[in-house]
N, C-alpha and C positions, 0 to 999 in steps of 0.2 A: 533052643538056644537061650542062655541066661546071660544077663548083663549085670555087672557090678559097676556102679558109677560113683566116683568120689571127687567132688569138687573141692579143690583146695582154696578157692576164693569164690566170690560171687560169679555165677555163671548159669547158663541154661543147658539143659539136656533133654531132648525129646526122643523118646524111645518108640520104635515100632512095636506093634502088638506081635507077640511071639506065639505061634501055635503050640498048644500043650504037648503035642507029640514030640516036639523038638526041645522041650524045656530042659531035659536032662542030658542032652547030647553035647553041648558045648557051652563053656562059660568064658566071657570076655570081660576083663576088668579094665576100666578106664579111669585115669586120674587126669584132671584138667584144671586149667587156670585161664583167666582172661582179665583184661582191663586193669593191669597193675599201675599204669600211668606214672611211671617213674618212682614208685614207692619202694625203692631199693631196701629200705629198712625193714620191709616185711618179708624179705626172702629168708632170713634165718628161721622165721616161724614156718614158712612154707616147706623148707627143707626138713624140719622136724616133723611136720604133719605128714609129708610124703613118706618119710621113713616109717612112721607109725602105721600109716595106711598100708604100706607094702608088707609090713610084718603081719598085719591082720588079714589082708586079702591076697597076698602073694604078688608076683610080678604082673604088670599090665602095661598098657600104653599110656604115655604121658603127652598130653596135647595142650597147646596154648592157642586161644582164639583171638589174639591180637590186642593192640593198644598197649604195647610195652613202653612206647615213647610218650614224652610230654607230661607235664603236671607238677614237677618238683624241682628244687635246686639240684638234686642229684642228676636229673636229666640235663639240666642246663650246663652243668659242669662236665659230665661224662658222655652225653649224647648216646645213651644206650649201652655203652661198653661195660658199665658196672652191672646192669641187669644180665647182660650176656654171660658174664663170668658165672653167675648163679645158675642160669639156664643150662649152660654146658655142664656144670657140676651135677645138676639134677638129672640130666640125661633125657631131654625132651625127644620125642619121636617125630613131631611135626609142629609147624607154626604157620598160621595164616596172618598176613599183615592186616592191621586195622586202619582206620582213617588217620589216626594220629601218627602212624609210621610215615606219613607223607607230609607232616607239618613243616619239616625243614627244607622242603623242595625249593630250589632256587632256579629262576628262569635261565640263568647262564650256566651254573655249575651243577644243576640237577640235584640228585639225592646222594650226596657224598656220605653223610652219616648213616643213612640206611644201607648203602652198598657196603660200608665198613662193617655194619652189624651183620649183614648176610655173610660177608667174607669170613668173619670170625665164628660163625655159627657151627656147632658140631651136630646140627640137625638139619633136615631139609625144610624148604619153604614151599607151601602149596597155595595156589591161587588160580583156579580154573577160569575165572572171569577177569583176571589181571594180565595185561600184556606189557611186559617190560622191554620188549624188543627195540623200541625206538629211543630208549635211554642208554647211551653208550656206557655209562658207569656199571651197567649190569651185564654187559656183553659176554663176559667170561663166566657168568653164573647160570646161563640159560640151559636148562636140561630138556629132555624129550617131554612129550605131553604126559605120559604115564611111565613110571619106572618101577620095576620089580626089584631093583638094586639101587635105591636112592642114595645119593651122596650128600655129605654135609655141605651146607652153604650153597646148595644148588636149588634153582627155581623150577618147580614142576606145576602142571595142572593138578596132578594127583599122583599118589604113590601106592604101591602094594607092599605090605609088610606081613611077615609070617608071625602068627601068635598061636602057640599050642598046636602047631601043625596045620593051621588053617590060614589061607590068604585073606587079608583084610584090606579093602580098598579105602583110602582116605583122600578126599579132595577138598580144596579150599574155595571159599566164596567171600568176597569183600564188598562192602556197601558202596553203591554208586553215590551215596551222600558225600563221599570224599571229594567229588568234583566241585562241590560248593562250599564245604566246610573245612577243607584242607587244601593242599597244593600238590596234587599228583603230577602236574606238568605233563611230560610225554608218556607217562604211564597211563594207559587207557583201561577203563573198567566197563565191561560189557554186561548184558542182561543176565541176572543170576539164574533165572529159570532155564533159559536156553543152555547156559553153561552146565547146570546141574543135570539136565536131561542127557546132554552129550556125554557127561562123565559116567552116569549110570549105565548107559548103553555100552560105552567103551569097557568098563569093568566087566559087565556081563559077557561081552564078547570074549574076554580073557578067562571066563569061568569063575569070576569072583562074585560071590553072592552075599557077602557081608560088607556093607558099605557105610562109611561114616562121612557125613558132611561136617567139616570144621569151618564154621562161619563167623564172620563179623558183620552180620546183617541187623541184629537186634531181634529180640523175641517177638514183639508186636509193634515194631517201629513203623514209620511212615510207609503205608502200603504202596505208594507210588514208586518207591525204590526197593521194595521187597523186605520181607522179614522171615523169621524162622517158621512162624505159624503158616504163612502162605507157602513156604517151601515144602513143609510137611503135607499140606493140603493138595498141592498141585503136581508134585514130582514123585512118582512111584519108584520104588526100588531102594530108597534110602532107609537104612535100618536105625541109624542114630544121628541126631543133629546135636553137635556140641557148639554152642554159640556164645558170642560176646556182643559188645557195643551198647546194648540197652541196660546193662548191669542188673538184669532181672534174675532173681534167684527162684528156681523152680524146684519145689520140694513137696512131695516126692516128684521124680521126673515124670513128665507128661507122656501119655501113651495114646 
């Protein structure tokens, strides 16, 4: 199995070691972004870069590892709806919320901007260690744990998408740092390792053996709340980790 990875912005990608016998059997191309932080002015460049990358590598999966919210006057004015227009145009396949997605959480009104962002998304949202069930603003967006037919604007633990005739499992993980550096409110965030192990087992039970962890944990961030290196070390069965949060560029991708 061969992987092409094309980061359109700063990001991390950890690749599992691929046995030589499988090297020519299957190719998976991934395009990914993370931590745009309200920089809507960068999207025209991303659109051009994505188009050029697709011309070079062909069609692939487009993933975002979180933190679309916060950081600029664009976000202050439009609260993510501007970024959403570009993300829908680009055709993302999955998104995991980062800590900044919870910045506008209000004790009484909850996450109105975030729920509006999800509602307008033309892509699914994944977060295996995120529980939105106690926040009523997300009530109509809750999907099953794993879906092989994921719907736009719906929240899942993980999804199964078909690429070149093969099922690909994608699940999300978000940092527990959000509990202290943001305002998740009634959205709870559980242990990343336990969630990851459960997702790998669930995918494997469904015959999926190509698994991507889309994370907002950080590459080598505070180990007490977990990071991508620890995830790769302790959880077997994950083939690729596409990560955000720490803004770490890994080139070439780690194996």
